[in-house]
Phi, psi and omega in degrees: 000137179285142176254127182271130174238132178131192013283159173240156184256141173272124182282174177299339177268012181064033179252153173229155173254128179272133180300143181304317181298322179295314179300318179296315180295326180273359182055044175251151185226159175307132180094346176296149173263146181228160171250145174254130181238133179253115178282162180303331182272006179093358178290132176258127178251140172255115186238128179298138180304325178302318180294316179298319177300320178294319178300314181296318179299329179272001178085013178285136179283133175249112182256142180265156174302149185300330181295334181290337182263005185268003175070032181276359178083003181256012183289000000 
């Protein structure tokens, strides 16, 4: 079951602050790198790079949103 943390505000610089409790539960730390994934239903996931590396090592396909493949220069 998903645990909701927030709401959080997106700043003028398009930044958000993740709640400390969420970071602790996700075992993420200051300085960690993350990937942002956009699901078909509009859900945005924040995934630790370590987790994505494990997925790739196990042969799991990581698909990007279709706009990323359209060559708009924003990838």
